C-alpha positions as CSV (number, residue, x, y, z in Angstrom):
1,M,418.4,220.4,-64.7
2,K,419.7,217.0,-63.1
3,A,422.1,214.7,-64.7
4,L,423.0,211.2,-64.1
5,I,426.2,209.5,-65.0
6,T,426.6,206.3,-65.0
7,G,430.7,205.1,-64.3
8,I,431.2,208.6,-63.1
9,N,433.9,207.8,-61.1
10,G,436.1,207.0,-64.2
11,F,438.2,209.2,-66.8
12,V,435.5,211.0,-68.7
13,G,432.8,210.8,-65.6
14,S,435.2,212.8,-63.6
15,H,435.6,214.9,-66.3
16,L,432.0,215.2,-66.8
17,A,430.9,215.8,-63.3
18,E,433.3,218.8,-62.9
19,H,431.6,220.8,-66.4
20,L,428.2,220.0,-65.5
21,L,428.9,221.1,-61.8
22,D,430.3,224.3,-63.7
23,Q,427.2,224.5,-65.5
24,R,425.0,224.4,-62.8
25,I,423.4,221.5,-63.2
26,E,422.8,218.7,-60.3
27,V,425.1,215.5,-60.9
28,A,424.3,212.1,-59.4
29,G,425.9,209.2,-60.3
30,T,426.4,205.4,-60.4
31,I,429.8,203.7,-59.1
32,R,429.9,199.8,-58.4
33,D,430.8,198.4,-55.0
34,H,434.2,198.7,-53.8
35,S,435.0,201.5,-57.0
36,S,438.1,203.7,-56.4
37,L,436.9,207.2,-56.0
38,H,440.0,208.7,-56.6
39,H,439.0,210.9,-59.7
40,I,435.8,212.5,-58.1
41,R,437.0,212.6,-54.3
42,H,437.6,216.5,-54.5
43,L,433.8,216.6,-55.7
44,L,431.9,214.2,-53.0
45,P,430.4,217.4,-51.3
46,D,428.5,218.5,-54.5
47,I,427.5,215.1,-55.9
48,H,425.1,212.4,-55.4
49,L,426.9,208.9,-55.3
50,Y,424.8,205.5,-55.7
51,E,426.3,202.1,-55.5
52,C,424.6,200.1,-58.4
53,E,425.5,197.5,-60.6
54,L,424.2,197.8,-64.3
55,M,424.2,194.2,-64.6
56,D,421.1,194.3,-62.0
57,Q,418.2,195.2,-63.5
58,Q,416.4,195.8,-60.3
59,A,419.0,197.8,-58.7
60,V,419.4,200.1,-61.9
61,E,415.6,200.6,-62.2
62,R,415.7,202.0,-58.0
63,I,418.6,204.2,-59.0
64,I,416.5,206.0,-62.2
65,S,413.3,206.0,-59.7
66,E,415.1,207.8,-57.5
67,V,417.0,210.2,-59.2
68,R,414.4,210.6,-61.9
69,P,417.1,212.3,-64.2
70,D,416.5,215.1,-66.9
71,Y,419.7,213.9,-68.3
72,I,421.4,210.5,-68.5
73,F,425.0,210.2,-69.8
74,H,425.7,206.4,-70.1
75,L,429.3,206.1,-70.3
76,A,429.8,203.1,-67.9
77,A,431.6,200.0,-70.1
78,Q,434.4,198.0,-70.3
79,S,436.5,200.4,-72.5
80,F,439.6,198.6,-73.0
81,V,440.0,197.3,-76.5
82,P,442.8,194.6,-75.7
83,V,440.5,193.4,-72.8
84,S,438.0,192.5,-74.9
85,W,440.2,189.8,-76.9
86,D,440.7,188.4,-73.2
87,S,437.3,188.6,-71.8
88,P,435.1,189.1,-75.3
89,G,431.9,187.5,-73.5
90,E,432.3,189.4,-70.5
91,T,432.9,192.9,-72.4
92,M,429.7,192.2,-74.2
93,T,427.9,191.5,-71.3
94,N,428.6,194.6,-69.4
95,N,428.4,196.8,-72.4
96,I,425.1,195.5,-74.0
97,L,423.0,194.2,-71.0
98,G,423.6,197.3,-68.7
99,Q,422.7,199.6,-71.0
100,I,419.3,197.4,-72.0
101,H,418.9,197.6,-68.2
102,L,419.1,201.5,-68.3
103,L,416.8,201.8,-71.1
104,E,414.3,199.3,-70.1
105,A,414.7,201.1,-66.5
106,V,413.8,204.5,-68.5
107,R,410.8,202.8,-70.3
108,T,409.1,201.0,-67.3
109,L,409.1,204.0,-65.5
110,G,407.9,206.4,-68.2
111,L,410.2,209.0,-67.8
112,S,411.6,210.7,-70.9
113,P,415.0,212.1,-70.2
114,K,417.4,212.7,-73.0
115,V,420.3,209.9,-73.4
116,L,423.6,210.1,-74.5
117,I,424.7,206.9,-75.4
118,A,429.0,207.0,-75.9
119,C,430.2,205.0,-78.6
120,S,433.0,204.7,-80.2
121,G,435.4,205.7,-83.2
122,E,436.8,201.8,-82.9
123,E,433.0,200.9,-84.7
124,Y,434.4,201.9,-87.8
125,G,437.3,199.0,-87.4
126,Q,439.1,198.5,-90.6
127,V,439.2,202.2,-92.2
128,E,440.9,202.3,-95.8
129,E,443.3,205.2,-96.6
130,N,440.6,206.7,-98.9
131,E,438.3,206.8,-96.3
132,V,439.5,209.3,-94.4
133,P,438.3,211.5,-92.4
134,V,435.7,209.3,-91.4
135,K,432.1,210.3,-91.7
136,E,428.8,208.6,-90.0
137,S,428.0,206.9,-92.9
138,N,431.0,205.2,-93.4
139,P,431.0,201.3,-93.5
140,L,431.8,199.6,-90.1
141,R,434.2,196.4,-90.2
142,P,434.9,196.0,-86.5
143,I,438.3,194.0,-85.5
144,S,437.7,194.1,-81.8
145,P,435.1,192.3,-79.7
146,Y,435.0,195.9,-77.7
147,A,434.2,197.2,-81.3
148,V,431.5,194.8,-81.9
149,S,430.1,195.6,-78.5
150,K,429.7,199.5,-78.9
151,I,428.4,198.9,-82.4
152,A,425.4,196.9,-80.5
153,Q,425.0,200.0,-78.3
154,N,425.0,202.2,-80.7
155,Y,422.0,200.2,-82.7
156,L,420.1,199.5,-79.3
157,G,420.0,203.4,-78.7
158,Y,418.7,203.7,-81.9
159,Q,416.0,200.7,-81.6
160,Y,414.5,202.1,-78.3
161,Y,414.6,205.6,-80.1
162,K,411.8,204.3,-83.0
163,T,410.3,201.9,-81.0
164,Y,409.5,203.8,-77.8
165,G,410.4,207.4,-78.5
166,Q,412.8,207.9,-76.1
167,H,415.3,210.9,-76.8
168,I,418.6,209.5,-77.3
169,I,421.5,210.6,-78.6
170,R,424.5,208.5,-79.9
171,T,428.2,209.8,-80.6
172,R,431.1,208.3,-82.0
173,T,433.9,209.4,-79.7
174,F,437.4,208.8,-81.2
175,N,440.6,208.6,-79.2
176,H,440.5,211.1,-76.7
177,T,443.0,211.6,-73.1
178,G,444.0,214.3,-71.0
179,P,444.7,214.2,-67.0
180,R,443.6,210.9,-65.5
181,R,443.4,208.8,-68.5
182,G,444.3,205.0,-67.4
183,E,447.5,204.0,-67.6
184,Q,446.4,201.1,-70.1
185,F,445.9,203.5,-72.9
186,V,448.5,204.6,-74.9
187,S,449.2,208.5,-74.8
188,S,448.8,207.9,-70.7
189,N,451.1,205.0,-70.2
190,F,453.7,206.9,-72.0
191,A,453.4,209.6,-69.8
192,K,453.6,207.5,-67.0
193,Q,456.5,205.6,-68.1
194,I,458.1,209.3,-68.2
195,A,457.5,210.5,-65.1
196,E,458.6,207.1,-63.5
197,I,461.7,207.6,-65.2
198,E,462.3,211.3,-64.3
199,K,461.5,210.5,-60.6
200,G,464.2,207.5,-61.0
201,L,461.7,204.8,-60.4
202,K,462.7,202.6,-63.4
203,P,465.8,202.8,-65.9
204,P,465.6,205.6,-68.8
205,V,464.0,202.8,-71.1
206,L,460.1,203.4,-72.5
207,Y,458.6,200.8,-73.8
208,V,456.3,201.0,-77.0
209,G,454.0,198.7,-79.0
210,N,453.2,200.1,-82.6
211,L,453.9,203.5,-83.3
212,D,452.9,203.6,-86.9
213,A,449.2,203.5,-86.0
214,K,447.7,206.6,-86.9
215,R,444.8,208.1,-84.6
216,D,443.0,211.1,-83.8
217,F,443.1,212.6,-80.6
218,T,440.7,215.1,-78.5
219,D,441.4,216.8,-74.9
220,V,438.8,214.9,-72.8
221,R,437.6,218.2,-71.6
222,D,436.3,219.3,-75.1
223,V,434.9,215.7,-75.3
224,V,432.6,216.5,-72.6
225,R,431.6,219.7,-73.5
226,A,430.7,218.0,-76.9
227,Y,428.6,215.5,-74.7
228,R,426.5,218.4,-72.9
229,M,425.8,220.0,-76.2
230,S,424.8,216.8,-77.7
231,L,421.6,216.8,-75.4
232,E,421.2,220.8,-75.6
233,H,421.3,220.8,-79.3
234,C,421.3,217.5,-81.3
235,E,418.3,215.5,-82.6
236,A,416.7,212.3,-80.9
237,G,418.0,209.3,-82.7
238,E,421.1,210.9,-84.7
239,L,424.7,209.8,-84.4
240,Y,427.5,211.9,-84.3
241,N,431.1,212.1,-84.8
242,V,433.1,213.8,-81.9
243,A,436.6,213.9,-83.1
244,S,439.7,216.2,-83.6
245,G,439.4,215.8,-87.2
246,E,443.6,215.7,-87.0
247,C,445.6,213.0,-87.8
248,R,448.6,212.2,-85.9
249,E,450.9,208.7,-85.5
250,I,451.3,207.1,-82.5
251,R,454.8,208.4,-82.8
252,E,454.0,211.7,-82.3
253,V,452.1,211.2,-79.3
254,L,455.4,209.5,-78.1
255,Q,457.7,212.4,-79.2
256,T,455.7,215.0,-77.9
257,L,455.4,213.8,-74.4
258,L,459.3,213.1,-74.9
259,G,459.9,216.4,-75.7
260,F,458.2,218.2,-72.1
261,S,460.7,215.6,-70.4
262,T,463.8,216.6,-68.5
263,V,465.8,213.3,-68.9
264,Q,467.3,211.2,-72.3
265,I,465.1,208.0,-72.7
266,T,465.5,205.2,-74.8
267,I,462.9,203.7,-77.0
268,E,462.2,199.9,-77.2
269,E,460.0,197.7,-78.8
270,D,457.6,195.6,-76.6
271,K,456.3,192.8,-78.2
272,T,453.5,191.8,-75.8
273,R,451.9,195.7,-76.4
274,L,451.2,194.8,-79.9
275,R,447.5,193.9,-81.1
276,P,446.3,190.4,-82.6
277,S,445.1,193.0,-85.2
278,D,445.1,197.0,-85.5
279,V,443.3,199.5,-86.9
280,K,446.3,201.6,-89.4
281,V,444.3,204.6,-89.2
282,L,441.2,206.3,-87.8
283,V,440.4,210.0,-88.1
284,G,436.9,211.5,-87.7
285,D,435.2,214.1,-89.5
286,Y,433.0,215.9,-86.8
287,S,431.3,218.4,-89.4
288,K,427.9,217.2,-88.9
289,F,428.4,217.6,-85.3
290,H,429.4,221.0,-85.4
291,K,427.1,221.7,-87.8
292,Q,424.1,221.1,-85.1
293,T,426.0,222.4,-82.2
294,G,428.8,225.1,-83.1
295,W,431.3,222.9,-81.3
296,K,434.9,222.4,-82.1
297,P,438.2,221.1,-80.4
298,E,439.1,223.9,-78.3
299,I,442.6,222.7,-76.3
300,P,445.9,222.3,-78.3
301,F,447.4,219.0,-78.5
302,E,450.3,220.0,-77.1
303,Q,448.3,221.3,-74.3
304,T,446.7,217.9,-73.6
305,M,450.2,216.0,-73.9
306,K,451.9,218.7,-71.5
307,D,448.6,218.1,-68.7
308,L,448.7,214.3,-68.8
309,L,452.6,214.1,-67.8
310,N,451.9,216.6,-65.1
311,Y,449.1,214.7,-63.8
312,W,451.4,211.5,-63.7
313,R,454.1,213.4,-62.0
314,Q,451.7,214.8,-59.6
315,E,450.3,211.2,-58.8
316,L,453.8,209.5,-58.3
317,L,454.7,212.2,-55.8
């Protein structure tokens, strides 16, 4: 079996590459010009990299023609919600047009890979307290350009399944974290600040945004296992939540990380970290996916947080 991962050098892509190699699946991946290979450098002897700008339709078609993958995991996207408020047009263009070029290449070449479209729990947007845990049938009330772009990706996948018969699975993954998570994301940002304080690189003050938001956190290593299982066991055209099913305040994320720290730290609010609009609660129901695949989260939240903090401690050596 041969798999192509778009955005292989990213947070999820690097973990997925490791997982697929462990399953003895041949792995190829796309990177952009001047992309950092930091997360995948240790994998370079075992993976095939292709420099490919997904905005270039001809380049995408060349890569798909050369690799001819059995599996495609489409992960490449502008994935940070706050950036989507600053650059809504760029977020829409990157996330929607790149996917169109990918699916058009598959169609034009007459190939029949199984394709995973990695969508997001952010699509549900403004969820009411009586609607959690959120099922796939819940209304979509997006409150960020990023969420709107992921809804478009979701429905593009469905459209190509219905119109052209492509084997496309769509997953709505809720918050996921772990080693290598970008420092702009909340759990990783907390962990990096703690590691910097421990090493004396900054004063013992940790800056936070909204600690009242409630989220569903899954370890990235469980998530990539879910992605592989989705293409092995799920029905084409279907949509599945990938989540832990557990609700945690951001405050709990912070307190868990602080519990692993070796120093006393003061917490201060930084108003620049507050979003123009924020989902109050977002917790997923993954029972449909569990019924189809048998998947469930295996890595405890506390272990995820410990591994994330140790990742930043190592990075700052």
